[in-house]
C-alpha positions as YAML, in Angstrom:
chain: A
units: angstrom
residues:
- id: 1
  name: MET
  ca: [110.73, 80.27, 119.03]
- id: 2
  name: LYS
  ca: [107.62, 78.15, 118.68]
- id: 3
  name: PHE
  ca: [104.33, 79.72, 117.67]
- id: 4
  name: LYS
  ca: [102.74, 78.82, 121.00]
- id: 5
  name: SER
  ca: [105.52, 80.70, 122.79]
- id: 6
  name: LEU
  ca: [104.96, 83.75, 120.62]
- id: 7
  name: ILE
  ca: [101.25, 83.62, 121.41]
- id: 8
  name: CYS
  ca: [101.97, 83.42, 125.14]
- id: 9
  name: ILE
  ca: [104.33, 86.39, 124.94]
- id: 10
  name: GLY
  ca: [101.79, 88.34, 122.91]
- id: 11
  name: LEU
  ca: [99.01, 87.59, 125.39]
- id: 12
  name: THR
  ca: [101.25, 88.56, 128.30]
- id: 13
  name: PHE
  ca: [102.02, 91.97, 126.82]
- id: 14
  name: ALA
  ca: [98.41, 92.42, 125.77]
- id: 15
  name: GLY
  ca: [97.34, 91.78, 129.35]
- id: 16
  name: ILE
  ca: [99.85, 94.31, 130.67]
- id: 17
  name: PHE
  ca: [98.73, 97.02, 128.27]
- id: 18
  name: ALA
  ca: [95.05, 96.30, 128.86]
- id: 19
  name: SER
  ca: [95.46, 96.56, 132.61]
- id: 20
  name: CYS
  ca: [97.16, 99.90, 132.18]
- id: 21
  name: GLY
  ca: [94.66, 101.25, 129.68]
- id: 22
  name: ASN
  ca: [92.95, 103.82, 131.93]
- id: 23
  name: SER
  ca: [95.68, 104.15, 134.53]
- id: 24
  name: LYS
  ca: [97.87, 107.09, 135.39]
- id: 25
  name: SER
  ca: [100.83, 105.17, 133.94]
- id: 26
  name: ALA
  ca: [99.23, 105.16, 130.51]
- id: 27
  name: LYS
  ca: [98.58, 108.90, 130.75]
- id: 28
  name: ASP
  ca: [102.16, 109.45, 131.80]
- id: 29
  name: GLY
  ca: [103.30, 107.97, 128.50]
- id: 30
  name: LEU
  ca: [103.99, 104.31, 129.34]
- id: 31
  name: THR
  ca: [102.55, 103.21, 125.99]
- id: 32
  name: THR
  ca: [103.18, 106.40, 124.06]
- id: 33
  name: GLY
  ca: [104.63, 105.69, 120.64]
- id: 34
  name: LEU
  ca: [103.97, 101.93, 120.78]
- id: 35
  name: GLU
  ca: [102.38, 100.49, 117.65]
- id: 36
  name: ASP
  ca: [99.82, 97.69, 117.90]
- id: 37
  name: ASN
  ca: [100.62, 95.19, 115.12]
- id: 38
  name: SER
  ca: [98.84, 92.23, 116.74]
- id: 39
  name: GLU
  ca: [96.12, 91.93, 114.10]
- id: 40
  name: GLU
  ca: [98.64, 92.10, 111.26]
- id: 41
  name: TYR
  ca: [100.79, 89.43, 112.95]
- id: 42
  name: ALA
  ca: [97.79, 87.17, 113.63]
- id: 43
  name: ASN
  ca: [96.79, 87.31, 109.95]
- id: 44
  name: SER
  ca: [100.29, 86.77, 108.58]
- id: 45
  name: GLU
  ca: [101.96, 83.45, 107.82]
- id: 46
  name: VAL
  ca: [104.48, 82.20, 110.36]
- id: 47
  name: ASN
  ca: [108.07, 81.97, 109.22]
- id: 48
  name: ALA
  ca: [108.77, 78.24, 108.78]
- id: 49
  name: ILE
  ca: [112.51, 78.76, 109.22]
- id: 50
  name: GLU
  ca: [111.90, 80.47, 112.56]
- id: 51
  name: GLN
  ca: [109.61, 77.63, 113.60]
- id: 52
  name: ALA
  ca: [112.14, 74.99, 112.58]
- id: 53
  name: LYS
  ca: [114.69, 75.97, 115.21]
- id: 54
  name: PRO
  ca: [114.57, 73.07, 117.69]
- id: 55
  name: GLU
  ca: [113.39, 73.90, 121.19]
- id: 56
  name: ILE
  ca: [115.71, 72.62, 123.92]
- id: 57
  name: MET
  ca: [115.15, 71.30, 127.43]
- id: 58
  name: VAL
  ca: [118.09, 70.44, 129.71]
- id: 59
  name: LEU
  ca: [117.55, 67.55, 132.15]
- id: 60
  name: PRO
  ca: [119.81, 65.62, 134.55]
- id: 61
  name: SER
  ca: [120.22, 61.93, 133.73]
- id: 62
  name: ASP
  ca: [118.65, 59.21, 135.86]
- id: 63
  name: GLY
  ca: [122.13, 58.36, 137.12]
- id: 64
  name: VAL
  ca: [122.62, 61.90, 138.42]
- id: 65
  name: LEU
  ca: [119.16, 61.89, 140.00]
- id: 66
  name: GLN
  ca: [119.94, 58.62, 141.78]
- id: 67
  name: ARG
  ca: [123.20, 60.00, 143.18]
- id: 68
  name: PHE
  ca: [121.23, 62.78, 144.82]
- id: 69
  name: GLY
  ca: [118.45, 60.51, 146.05]
- id: 70
  name: ALA
  ca: [115.99, 61.96, 143.54]
- id: 71
  name: ALA
  ca: [115.17, 58.80, 141.56]
- id: 72
  name: ASN
  ca: [114.02, 55.37, 142.64]
- id: 73
  name: GLN
  ca: [113.44, 52.19, 140.65]
- id: 74
  name: THR
  ca: [109.99, 50.70, 141.23]
- id: 75
  name: PRO
  ca: [108.07, 47.82, 139.60]
- id: 76
  name: ASP
  ca: [106.29, 50.47, 137.51]
- id: 77
  name: GLY
  ca: [109.54, 52.14, 136.37]
- id: 78
  name: VAL
  ca: [111.73, 55.01, 137.53]
- id: 79
  name: VAL
  ca: [110.15, 57.57, 139.85]
- id: 80
  name: ARG
  ca: [111.91, 60.93, 139.40]
- id: 81
  name: ASP
  ca: [111.91, 64.01, 141.62]
- id: 82
  name: TYR
  ca: [113.54, 66.89, 139.75]
- id: 83
  name: GLN
  ca: [112.66, 69.43, 142.42]
- id: 84
  name: LYS
  ca: [114.50, 67.39, 145.05]
- id: 85
  name: TYR
  ca: [117.52, 67.25, 142.75]
- id: 86
  name: LEU
  ca: [117.61, 71.03, 142.26]
- id: 87
  name: LEU
  ca: [117.42, 71.61, 146.01]
- id: 88
  name: ALA
  ca: [119.91, 68.88, 146.97]
- id: 89
  name: ASP
  ca: [123.03, 70.91, 146.10]
- id: 90
  name: LYS
  ca: [123.53, 74.52, 145.00]
- id: 91
  name: ASN
  ca: [125.81, 73.31, 142.18]
- id: 92
  name: ASN
  ca: [122.97, 71.34, 140.58]
- id: 93
  name: LYS
  ca: [120.89, 74.36, 139.67]
- id: 94
  name: ALA
  ca: [124.03, 76.23, 138.60]
- id: 95
  name: ILE
  ca: [125.11, 73.41, 136.28]
- id: 96
  name: ILE
  ca: [121.71, 73.20, 134.57]
- id: 97
  name: SER
  ca: [121.68, 77.01, 134.19]
- id: 98
  name: ALA
  ca: [125.21, 77.04, 132.75]
- id: 99
  name: ILE
  ca: [124.21, 74.55, 130.05]
- id: 100
  name: GLN
  ca: [121.02, 76.46, 129.29]
- id: 101
  name: GLU
  ca: [122.98, 79.71, 128.93]
- id: 102
  name: GLN
  ca: [125.11, 78.21, 126.19]
- id: 103
  name: PHE
  ca: [122.06, 77.25, 124.14]
- id: 104
  name: VAL
  ca: [120.38, 80.60, 124.70]
- id: 105
  name: ALA
  ca: [123.59, 82.32, 123.59]
- id: 106
  name: ASN
  ca: [123.35, 80.28, 120.38]
- id: 107
  name: ASN
  ca: [119.73, 81.41, 119.84]
- id: 108
  name: TYR
  ca: [117.98, 78.15, 120.71]
- id: 109
  name: PRO
  ca: [114.46, 78.44, 122.15]
- id: 110
  name: LEU
  ca: [114.56, 77.05, 125.67]
- id: 111
  name: ASN
  ca: [112.19, 75.36, 128.10]
- id: 112
  name: ASP
  ca: [113.53, 76.05, 131.57]
- id: 113
  name: LEU
  ca: [113.41, 73.04, 133.92]
- id: 114
  name: GLU
  ca: [112.75, 75.03, 137.10]
- id: 115
  name: GLN
  ca: [110.00, 77.18, 135.56]
- id: 116
  name: THR
  ca: [108.28, 74.14, 134.04]
- id: 117
  name: LEU
  ca: [108.34, 72.41, 137.44]
- id: 118
  name: LYS
  ca: [106.63, 75.46, 138.96]
- id: 119
  name: GLN
  ca: [103.98, 75.29, 136.25]
- id: 120
  name: LEU
  ca: [103.45, 71.60, 136.98]
- id: 121
  name: ALA
  ca: [103.07, 72.30, 140.69]
- id: 122
  name: THR
  ca: [100.04, 74.48, 140.00]
- id: 123
  name: GLN
  ca: [98.25, 71.74, 138.04]
- id: 124
  name: SER
  ca: [99.18, 68.76, 140.24]
- id: 125
  name: ALA
  ca: [96.04, 69.11, 142.35]
- id: 126
  name: THR
  ca: [93.88, 68.89, 139.22]
- id: 127
  name: ASP
  ca: [95.77, 65.83, 138.00]
- id: 128
  name: GLU
  ca: [95.31, 64.11, 141.36]
- id: 129
  name: ALA
  ca: [91.60, 64.87, 141.29]
- id: 130
  name: ASP
  ca: [91.36, 63.31, 137.85]
- id: 131
  name: GLY
  ca: [93.18, 60.20, 139.06]
- id: 132
  name: LEU
  ca: [96.13, 60.72, 136.74]
- id: 133
  name: ALA
  ca: [99.37, 59.05, 137.78]
- id: 134
  name: LYS
  ca: [102.24, 60.08, 135.54]
- id: 135
  name: ASP
  ca: [105.99, 60.02, 135.89]
- id: 136
  name: ALA
  ca: [107.63, 63.42, 136.39]
- id: 137
  name: LYS
  ca: [109.50, 63.16, 133.11]
- id: 138
  name: THR
  ca: [106.30, 62.37, 131.21]
- id: 139
  name: LEU
  ca: [104.62, 65.41, 132.76]
- id: 140
  name: LEU
  ca: [107.58, 67.59, 131.84]
- id: 141
  name: MET
  ca: [107.49, 66.44, 128.23]
- id: 142
  name: GLU
  ca: [103.73, 66.93, 127.91]
- id: 143
  name: THR
  ca: [103.93, 70.41, 129.43]
- id: 144
  name: ALA
  ca: [107.08, 71.74, 127.76]
- id: 145
  name: THR
  ca: [106.92, 69.72, 124.49]
- id: 146
  name: PRO
  ca: [110.62, 70.21, 123.65]
- id: 147
  name: ASP
  ca: [111.99, 69.17, 120.28]
- id: 148
  name: ILE
  ca: [115.25, 67.91, 121.77]
- id: 149
  name: ILE
  ca: [116.27, 66.86, 125.29]
- id: 150
  name: VAL
  ca: [119.79, 67.71, 126.39]
- id: 151
  name: GLU
  ca: [120.48, 65.14, 129.10]
- id: 152
  name: VAL
  ca: [123.55, 65.67, 131.27]
- id: 153
  name: ASP
  ca: [125.36, 63.03, 133.32]
- id: 154
  name: TYR
  ca: [128.25, 64.30, 135.43]
- id: 155
  name: LYS
  ca: [130.47, 63.27, 138.29]
- id: 156
  name: THR
  ca: [132.97, 65.24, 140.34]
- id: 157
  name: ASN
  ca: [136.37, 63.95, 141.40]
- id: 158
  name: PHE
  ca: [138.42, 65.21, 144.32]
- id: 159
  name: ASP
  ca: [142.20, 64.74, 144.39]
- id: 160
  name: ARG
  ca: [143.29, 64.36, 148.02]
- id: 161
  name: LYS
  ca: [146.90, 65.15, 147.13]
- id: 162
  name: THR
  ca: [146.36, 68.38, 145.24]
- id: 163
  name: TYR
  ca: [142.98, 69.28, 146.79]
- id: 164
  name: ASN
  ca: [141.71, 70.01, 143.28]
- id: 165
  name: SER
  ca: [138.28, 69.03, 142.03]
- id: 166
  name: THR
  ca: [137.63, 68.08, 138.43]
- id: 167
  name: LEU
  ca: [134.55, 67.23, 136.46]
- id: 168
  name: ASN
  ca: [133.70, 64.38, 134.08]
- id: 169
  name: TYR
  ca: [130.53, 64.69, 132.03]
- id: 170
  name: VAL
  ca: [128.55, 63.18, 129.18]
- id: 171
  name: ILE
  ca: [125.83, 65.16, 127.43]
- id: 172
  name: SER
  ca: [123.34, 63.17, 125.36]
- id: 173
  name: PHE
  ca: [121.03, 64.67, 122.77]
- id: 174
  name: ILE
  ca: [117.73, 62.81, 122.73]
- id: 175
  name: ASP
  ca: [114.65, 62.90, 120.52]
- id: 176
  name: PRO
  ca: [111.83, 63.04, 123.11]
- id: 177
  name: TYR
  ca: [109.37, 61.52, 120.62]
- id: 178
  name: THR
  ca: [111.36, 58.30, 120.24]
- id: 179
  name: ASN
  ca: [113.82, 58.45, 123.18]
- id: 180
  name: LYS
  ca: [116.61, 57.85, 120.68]
- id: 181
  name: VAL
  ca: [120.05, 59.30, 121.46]
- id: 182
  name: PHE
  ca: [121.37, 60.82, 118.24]
- id: 183
  name: ALA
  ca: [124.55, 62.54, 119.50]
- id: 184
  name: THR
  ca: [126.78, 62.74, 122.58]
- id: 185
  name: LYS
  ca: [129.53, 65.01, 123.84]
- id: 186
  name: SER
  ca: [131.85, 64.15, 126.71]
- id: 187
  name: ALA
  ca: [134.85, 65.51, 128.57]
- id: 188
  name: GLU
  ca: [137.05, 64.24, 131.40]
- id: 189
  name: ASN
  ca: [138.98, 66.00, 134.13]
- id: 190
  name: VAL
  ca: [137.53, 69.42, 133.34]
- id: 191
  name: ASP
  ca: [139.03, 71.94, 135.74]
- id: 192
  name: GLY
  ca: [137.63, 75.29, 136.82]
- id: 193
  name: ASP
  ca: [136.97, 77.59, 139.75]
- id: 194
  name: SER
  ca: [133.43, 76.21, 139.90]
- id: 195
  name: PHE
  ca: [131.62, 73.30, 138.26]
- id: 196
  name: ALA
  ca: [129.17, 75.68, 136.57]
- id: 197
  name: ASN
  ca: [132.02, 77.67, 135.02]
- id: 198
  name: ALA
  ca: [133.77, 74.44, 134.03]
- id: 199
  name: PHE
  ca: [130.62, 73.35, 132.18]
- id: 200
  name: LYS
  ca: [130.22, 76.75, 130.55]
- id: 201
  name: THR
  ca: [133.82, 76.88, 129.31]
- id: 202
  name: SER
  ca: [133.88, 73.30, 128.07]
- id: 203
  name: LEU
  ca: [130.51, 73.56, 126.33]
- id: 204
  name: SER
  ca: [131.47, 76.84, 124.70]
- id: 205
  name: GLU
  ca: [134.41, 75.07, 123.08]
- id: 206
  name: ASN
  ca: [132.11, 72.29, 121.83]
- id: 207
  name: MET
  ca: [129.14, 74.36, 120.63]
- id: 208
  name: LYS
  ca: [130.26, 74.45, 117.01]
- id: 209
  name: GLY
  ca: [130.08, 70.66, 116.79]
- id: 210
  name: ILE
  ca: [126.88, 70.57, 118.85]
- id: 211
  name: ASN
  ca: [125.22, 73.10, 116.55]
- id: 212
  name: LYS
  ca: [126.11, 70.96, 113.55]
- id: 213
  name: ASP
  ca: [124.71, 67.79, 115.14]
- id: 214
  name: LEU
  ca: [121.45, 69.46, 116.14]
- id: 215
  name: ARG
  ca: [121.01, 71.16, 112.79]
- id: 216
  name: ASN
  ca: [121.61, 67.94, 110.85]
- id: 217
  name: TYR
  ca: [119.30, 65.87, 113.01]
- id: 218
  name: PHE
  ca: [116.46, 68.36, 113.10]
- id: 219
  name: SER
  ca: [116.79, 68.98, 109.37]
- id: 220
  name: GLY
  ca: [116.27, 65.24, 108.91]
- id: 221
  name: ILE
  ca: [113.13, 65.37, 111.04]
- id: 222
  name: LEU
  ca: [111.76, 68.24, 108.97]
- id: 223
  name: THR
  ca: [112.42, 66.25, 105.80]
- id: 224
  name: LYS
  ca: [111.37, 62.75, 106.88]
- id: 225
  name: GLY
  ca: [108.81, 63.68, 109.54]
- id: 226
  name: ARG
  ca: [108.48, 62.87, 113.22]
- id: 227
  name: GLU
  ca: [108.34, 59.24, 114.27]
- id: 228
  name: ILE
  ca: [105.38, 58.46, 116.51]
- id: 229
  name: SER
  ca: [103.62, 55.31, 117.69]
- id: 230
  name: LEU
  ca: [99.98, 54.75, 116.82]
- id: 231
  name: ARG
  ca: [97.83, 52.29, 118.77]
- id: 232
  name: ILE
  ca: [94.18, 51.65, 117.95]
- id: 233
  name: THR
  ca: [92.26, 49.38, 120.31]
- id: 234
  name: VAL
  ca: [88.67, 48.17, 120.56]
- id: 235
  name: GLU
  ca: [86.91, 48.65, 123.89]
- id: 236
  name: ASN
  ca: [85.64, 45.55, 125.70]
- id: 237
  name: GLY
  ca: [82.00, 44.96, 124.85]
- id: 238
  name: SER
  ca: [82.16, 46.86, 121.56]
- id: 239
  name: ASN
  ca: [79.86, 45.66, 118.76]
- id: 240
  name: VAL
  ca: [82.66, 45.92, 116.16]
- id: 241
  name: ASN
  ca: [86.17, 44.57, 115.75]
- id: 242
  name: LEU
  ca: [88.98, 45.63, 113.43]
- id: 243
  name: GLN
  ca: [88.51, 42.64, 111.10]
- id: 244
  name: ASP
  ca: [84.85, 43.52, 110.47]
- id: 245
  name: GLU
  ca: [83.80, 45.03, 107.15]
- id: 246
  name: SER
  ca: [83.18, 48.78, 107.44]
- id: 247
  name: ILE
  ca: [80.55, 50.84, 105.64]
- id: 248
  name: GLU
  ca: [83.35, 51.80, 103.22]
- id: 249
  name: GLY
  ca: [83.52, 48.19, 102.00]
- id: 250
  name: ASP
  ca: [86.97, 47.34, 103.42]
- id: 251
  name: THR
  ca: [87.79, 45.98, 106.84]
- id: 252
  name: TYR
  ca: [88.56, 48.61, 109.47]
- id: 253
  name: THR
  ca: [92.19, 47.47, 109.39]
- id: 254
  name: ASP
  ca: [92.44, 47.94, 105.62]
- id: 255
  name: TRP
  ca: [90.80, 51.38, 105.81]
- id: 256
  name: ILE
  ca: [93.28, 52.48, 108.51]
- id: 257
  name: GLU
  ca: [96.27, 51.28, 106.48]
- id: 258
  name: ASP
  ca: [94.94, 53.13, 103.41]
- id: 259
  name: TYR
  ca: [94.65, 56.28, 105.57]
- id: 260
  name: LEU
  ca: [98.25, 55.91, 106.67]
- id: 261
  name: ASP
  ca: [99.34, 55.51, 103.04]
- id: 262
  name: THR
  ca: [98.16, 59.05, 102.34]
- id: 263
  name: HIS
  ca: [98.65, 60.77, 105.73]
- id: 264
  name: ALA
  ca: [102.06, 59.49, 106.82]
- id: 265
  name: VAL
  ca: [105.07, 61.30, 105.33]
- id: 266
  name: LYS
  ca: [105.69, 59.52, 102.00]
- id: 267
  name: GLY
  ca: [103.49, 56.68, 103.25]
- id: 268
  name: SER
  ca: [106.14, 55.78, 105.83]
- id: 269
  name: PHE
  ca: [104.67, 53.47, 108.48]
- id: 270
  name: LYS
  ca: [105.36, 50.01, 109.88]
- id: 271
  name: LEU
  ca: [102.79, 47.56, 111.23]
- id: 272
  name: LYS
  ca: [103.71, 46.09, 114.62]
- id: 273
  name: VAL
  ca: [100.53, 44.50, 116.03]
- id: 274
  name: ASN
  ca: [97.55, 43.23, 114.01]
- id: 275
  name: THR
  ca: [94.68, 41.53, 115.86]
- id: 276
  name: LYS
  ca: [90.94, 41.96, 115.73]
- id: 277
  name: ASN
  ca: [91.08, 44.14, 118.86]
- id: 278
  name: GLU
  ca: [94.34, 46.05, 118.38]
- id: 279
  name: LEU
  ca: [96.46, 47.68, 115.69]
- id: 280
  name: SER
  ca: [99.87, 49.17, 116.40]
- id: 281
  name: PHE
  ca: [102.16, 51.11, 114.04]
- id: 282
  name: SER
  ca: [105.22, 53.30, 113.98]
- id: 283
  name: VAL
  ca: [104.38, 56.27, 111.75]
- id: 284
  name: ARG
  ca: [106.22, 59.26, 110.33]
- id: 285
  name: ILE
  ca: [104.08, 62.41, 110.56]
- id: 286
  name: PRO
  ca: [104.75, 65.97, 109.33]
- id: 287
  name: THR
  ca: [106.71, 68.21, 111.70]
- id: 288
  name: LEU
  ca: [105.15, 71.51, 110.63]
- id: 289
  name: ASN
  ca: [101.77, 72.71, 109.44]
- id: 290
  name: ALA
  ca: [101.51, 74.36, 106.02]
- id: 291
  name: ASP
  ca: [101.86, 77.81, 107.63]
- id: 292
  name: GLY
  ca: [105.05, 76.79, 109.48]
- id: 293
  name: THR
  ca: [103.55, 76.27, 112.95]
- id: 294
  name: GLN
  ca: [104.46, 73.15, 114.92]
- id: 295
  name: TYR
  ca: [102.38, 70.03, 114.21]
- id: 296
  name: SER
  ca: [101.89, 67.70, 117.16]
- id: 297
  name: GLY
  ca: [101.22, 64.01, 117.43]
- id: 298
  name: TYR
  ca: [97.98, 64.79, 119.25]
- id: 299
  name: GLN
  ca: [96.79, 66.90, 116.29]
- id: 300
  name: TRP
  ca: [97.57, 64.09, 113.89]
- id: 301
  name: GLY
  ca: [95.71, 61.56, 116.07]
- id: 302
  name: ARG
  ca: [92.74, 63.90, 116.41]
- id: 303
  name: GLN
  ca: [92.45, 64.19, 112.62]
- id: 304
  name: LEU
  ca: [92.57, 60.40, 112.24]
- id: 305
  name: ALA
  ca: [89.83, 59.99, 114.89]
- id: 306
  name: LYS
  ca: [87.71, 62.63, 113.13]
- id: 307
  name: ALA
  ca: [88.06, 60.80, 109.80]
- id: 308
  name: MET
  ca: [87.09, 57.49, 111.41]
- id: 309
  name: ARG
  ca: [83.95, 59.02, 112.94]
- id: 310
  name: LYS
  ca: [82.92, 60.71, 109.69]
- id: 311
  name: GLN
  ca: [83.78, 58.01, 107.15]
- id: 312
  name: LEU
  ca: [83.36, 54.80, 109.18]
- id: 313
  name: GLY
  ca: [80.60, 55.89, 111.55]
- id: 314
  name: VAL
  ca: [82.37, 54.50, 114.62]
- id: 315
  name: LYS
  ca: [82.67, 56.08, 118.05]
- id: 316
  name: VAL
  ca: [86.32, 56.88, 118.73]
- id: 317
  name: SER
  ca: [87.93, 58.54, 121.75]
- id: 318
  name: ASN
  ca: [91.44, 59.98, 121.85]
- id: 319
  name: HIS
  ca: [93.45, 58.67, 124.81]
- id: 320
  name: THR
  ca: [96.77, 60.10, 123.64]
- id: 321
  name: GLN
  ca: [99.35, 60.87, 126.34]
- id: 322
  name: GLY
  ca: [102.88, 62.12, 125.97]
- id: 323
  name: LEU
  ca: [104.39, 63.57, 122.82]
- id: 324
  name: ALA
  ca: [104.37, 60.60, 120.51]
- id: 325
  name: ASN
  ca: [102.13, 57.83, 121.85]
- id: 326
  name: ILE
  ca: [98.85, 58.14, 119.96]
- id: 327
  name: HIS
  ca: [96.11, 55.91, 121.37]
- id: 328
  name: LEU
  ca: [92.62, 55.82, 119.85]
- id: 329
  name: VAL
  ca: [89.89, 53.66, 121.40]
- id: 330
  name: ILE
  ca: [86.90, 52.41, 119.38]
- id: 331
  name: SER
  ca: [83.82, 51.90, 121.54]
- id: 332
  name: GLY
  ca: [81.38, 50.82, 118.82]
- id: 333
  name: MET
  ca: [79.00, 52.11, 116.16]
...
């Protein structure tokens, strides 16, 4: 379970106990015998092994969404409607739940699709007021921040001779930071009394191999770091450009590359764009903080922006969106 999840749980229980502090329920013994260890927990180091368990989110593929009229291709990309998908057929919600149950049974922290959508619904009005236009999948990733996406593509087949229905499926395991598929599992002609049960039975038989794939991949991330993209641009009208000499004596570009040498995991980064108004890199950043808590791309970008303000004297704003697309904008001295 991620540290942020533990905090949320702790705050939830703290709120419950606080609200009952002077109530009849408390006097009747609701909290009798309970020990408050919150301060001890807050001051203790987080178990890095516990933190390293990848958090899962199960999503239907774009192909499945399209079959249920919940995804459309536009000039700006795919527009997804996960809520429409869940309501389109009772089997859809059951299938997602069946897959989630298998991961919960194997002790994986889980971000529930339906609950995250409800959370997003409460903040949509604020987003609209701020003029933010984001794809549903982007919003899900920013809100839930899963370590691994489990994307399911499935199709049912009906035999008119035997009146039996079977299920074909492909499950892809995706790194949400890079959108890279690192493992797949598939099955054809899966039979069962319901599609949800068919998924549950088939997945149960495959979980040993799935566990191995997830463990190996996430272990690699912990060792080599997360891959993110870093983009640094200069605002129109700025009185500096990236080829100018900074107060440190090097050009801004050279200073940034030197920073990456010491702040990327083992100096692992690759230059993609190099102009006077834009720098773009792929960078490997640490996955965990020193105390074992999760380390995000936004945190890494914020620290870079802070160093640029302090050491270079430039004005920098953090326009990062999504899990792994760090965008810093220099507006001038």
